[in-house]
C-alpha positions in Angstrom: 4.5 0.9 31.4 3.4 -1.2 28.5 1.6 0.2 25.5 -1.5 -1.8 26.4 -1.8 0.1 29.7 -1.9 3.4 27.7 -4.7 2.2 25.4 -8.2 3.5 26.1 -10.0 1.5 28.7 -13.0 -0.4 27.4 -16.4 0.9 28.3 -17.5 -2.6 29.4 -15.3 -5.3 30.9 -15.0 -8.6 29.2 -17.9 -10.8 30.2 -19.4 -14.1 29.5 -21.2 -14.3 26.1 -24.8 -13.2 26.1 -27.4 -15.7 25.2 -28.6 -16.3 21.6 -32.0 -14.9 22.1 -33.7 -12.1 20.1 -31.9 -9.4 22.2 -28.5 -10.4 20.8 -28.9 -11.2 17.0 -26.0 -11.7 14.7 -27.2 -8.9 12.5 -29.6 -5.9 13.2 -30.6 -3.2 10.8 -31.6 -1.1 13.8 -28.0 -1.3 15.1 -26.8 -0.2 11.7 -29.2 2.7 11.6 -28.5 3.8 15.2 -24.7 3.6 14.7 -24.4 4.7 11.1 -22.2 7.7 12.0 -19.7 5.6 14.0 -19.6 2.9 11.4 -18.8 5.4 8.7 -16.1 7.1 10.8 -14.4 3.7 11.5 -14.8 2.6 7.9 -13.1 5.8 6.7 -10.3 5.4 9.2 -9.9 1.8 8.1 -9.7 2.8 4.4 -7.3 5.6 5.2 -4.9 3.4 7.2 -5.0 0.8 4.4 -4.4 3.3 1.6 -1.5 5.1 3.4 0.2 1.8 4.4 0.1 0.3 0.9 1.3 3.5 -0.8 4.2 3.9 1.6 5.1 0.2 1.3 5.0 0.5 -2.6 7.3 3.5 -2.5 9.8 1.5 -0.4 9.3 -1.9 -2.2 9.8 -0.7 -5.8 13.3 0.6 -5.2 14.2 -2.5 -3.2 12.9 -4.7 -6.0 14.9 -2.8 -8.6 18.1 -3.1 -6.5 17.5 -6.8 -6.1 16.9 -7.0 -9.9 20.1 -5.2 -10.8 22.4 -6.6 -8.1 21.8 -10.3 -8.0 24.0 -10.8 -4.9 21.5 -8.6 -2.9 18.4 -10.5 -4.1 18.6 -13.1 -1.4 19.3 -10.7 1.6 16.4 -8.4 0.5 13.9 -11.2 0.2 15.1 -12.8 3.4 14.8 -9.6 5.4 11.3 -8.8 4.1 10.4 -12.5 4.8 11.6 -12.4 8.4 9.6 -9.2 9.0 6.5 -10.9 7.5 6.8 -13.9 9.9 6.7 -11.8 13.1 3.2 -12.2 14.7 1.1 -9.0 14.2 0.4 -8.6 17.9 4.1 -9.0 18.8 5.2 -6.5 16.1 2.7 -4.0 17.3 3.8 -4.6 20.9 7.4 -3.8 19.8 6.6 -0.7 17.8 3.9 1.0 19.9 6.0 1.7 23.0 8.6 3.4 20.8 6.3 5.8 18.8 3.3 6.0 21.2 -0.4 5.2 20.7 -1.8 8.8 20.3 -1.4 8.6 16.5 -1.7 6.1 13.8 2.1 5.9 13.3 2.6 2.6 15.2 -0.1 0.8 13.2 1.2 2.3 10.0 4.7 1.1 10.6 3.5 -2.5 11.3 1.3 -2.5 8.2 4.1 -1.2 5.9 6.5 -3.9 7.2 4.0 -6.6 6.5 3.2 -5.3 3.0 6.8 -5.2 1.9 7.3 -8.9 1.3 4.4 -9.2 -1.1 5.2 -6.1 -3.0 8.9 -6.8 -3.3 8.4 -10.4 -4.4 5.8 -9.6 -7.0 7.6 -6.5 -8.3 10.8 -8.5 -8.7 8.9 -11.3 -10.4 7.5 -8.8 -12.9 10.9 -7.4 -13.7 12.5 -10.8 -14.1 9.8 -11.9 -16.5 10.6 -9.2 -19.1 11.6 -11.1 -22.2 15.4 -11.1 -22.9 14.9 -10.3 -26.6 13.0 -7.1 -25.6 15.9 -6.1 -23.4 18.4 -6.8 -26.2 16.3 -4.7 -28.6 16.2 -1.8 -26.0 20.0 -2.0 -25.6 20.4 -2.0 -29.4 18.3 1.2 -29.6 20.7 2.9 -27.2 18.7 2.8 -24.0 20.8 3.1 -20.8 20.0 1.2 -17.6 17.7 3.9 -16.2 16.0 4.6 -19.5 15.4 0.9 -20.1 14.0 0.6 -16.6 11.6 3.5 -17.0 10.6 3.0 -20.6 10.6 -0.8 -21.0 11.0 -2.9 -17.8 8.7 -1.2 -15.4 5.8 -0.9 -17.9 6.2 -4.6 -18.8 6.4 -5.5 -15.1 3.1 -3.8 -14.3 1.0 -7.0 -14.3 3.2 -8.4 -11.5 3.3 -5.1 -9.6 -0.5 -4.8 -9.8 -0.9 -8.4 -8.6 1.3 -7.6 -5.6 -0.6 -4.4 -4.9 -3.9 -6.3 -4.9 -2.6 -9.0 -2.5 -0.9 -6.4 -0.2 -4.1 -4.3 -0.1 -6.4 -7.2 0.8 -4.1 -8.5 3.5 -3.6 -4.9 4.9 -7.4 -4.5 5.2 -7.4 -7.6 7.4 -4.4 -6.6 9.4 -5.7 -3.1 10.2 -8.2 -4.7 12.6 -5.3 -5.7 14.9 -4.7 -2.1 15.6 -8.0 -2.2 17.6 -6.0 -3.4 20.6 -4.6 0.2 20.9 -7.7 1.9 19.7 -6.3 2.6 16.2 -7.9 -0.2 14.2 -10.7 1.3 12.3 -13.4 -1.3 12.1 -11.3 -3.5 14.3 -12.1 -1.1 17.2 -15.8 -2.1 16.8 -15.0 -5.8 16.5 -13.2 -5.8 19.8 -15.8 -3.5 21.2 -18.4 -6.1 20.4 -16.5 -8.7 22.5 -16.1 -6.2 25.4 -19.8 -5.4 25.2 -21.0 -8.7 26.4 -20.3 -10.4 23.1 -22.6 -8.0 21.2 -22.9 -10.0 18.0 -24.5 -7.3 15.8 -21.5 -5.0 16.4 -19.0 -7.8 15.6 -20.8 -9.0 12.5 -21.5 -5.6 11.0 -17.9 -4.4 11.4 -16.7 -7.8 10.0 -18.9 -7.5 7.0 -17.8 -4.0 6.3 -14.2 -5.1 6.5 -14.8 -7.8 3.9 -16.7 -5.4 1.7 -13.9 -2.9 1.8 -11.4 -5.5 0.8 -13.5 -6.6 -2.1 -14.2 -3.1 -3.3 -10.5 -2.1 -3.2 -9.5 -5.3 -4.9 -12.0 -4.7 -7.7 -10.8 -1.1 -8.1 -7.1 -2.3 -8.4 -8.1 -5.0 -10.9 -9.8 -2.4 -13.0 -6.7 -0.1 -12.7 -4.6 -3.0 -13.8 -6.7 -3.6 -16.9 -6.6 0.1 -17.7 -2.8 0.3 -17.4 -2.0 -3.0 -19.2 -4.2 -3.1 -22.2 -1.8 -5.5 -24.0 -2.6 -8.3 -21.5 -6.3 -8.4 -22.4 -5.8 -10.5 -25.5 -3.6 -12.9 -23.6 -6.2 -13.4 -20.9 -8.9 -13.9 -23.5 
């Protein structure tokens, strides 16, 4: 039995698009008012999936980037593996993961999201580490820093701009990818987007969920940009 057969059956079958008359507008404040609770629940689930996936991916990606930075012979294989995972179509990846872990929890969606975020985070973290000036590393070695001390005190702090950039890119892309989880009923706002198509192409539902997805991506990106400015004050003068 495929994972699609275990997904919740839609309340309405797929049908021909409704007409463009006043009964099916692209946006409706009444729809927003009447479904505010459901919208907030799905928005919270969407944000939760995004946050958990990006945090897990960052925890995995940073050590991989450090290994690739320290052991040059592993740089190519690590980047190649994360690149191959990134090229797998999202629907195909979810179809591979969901039967193995089930669809009763968010685990299958989280696994897929983490695998997609790895490439962006590994590449940008590695780029940040490799851009640390050589004279700074020489000075750190002259001061007696060992490999781990230099990494923690010098290299990771100076690599923060690249890491934050990767974090922003991974977060925005993850917000978009969460919607794919709607095919198994674990997609946050994606559940409502698919629900709008199932509900006779109900455009207000599709548009409202889509706008909230875009808004969530923008808010998270702005928050991370602000965090980056807070953690890297020495870059403000360079940007100015």
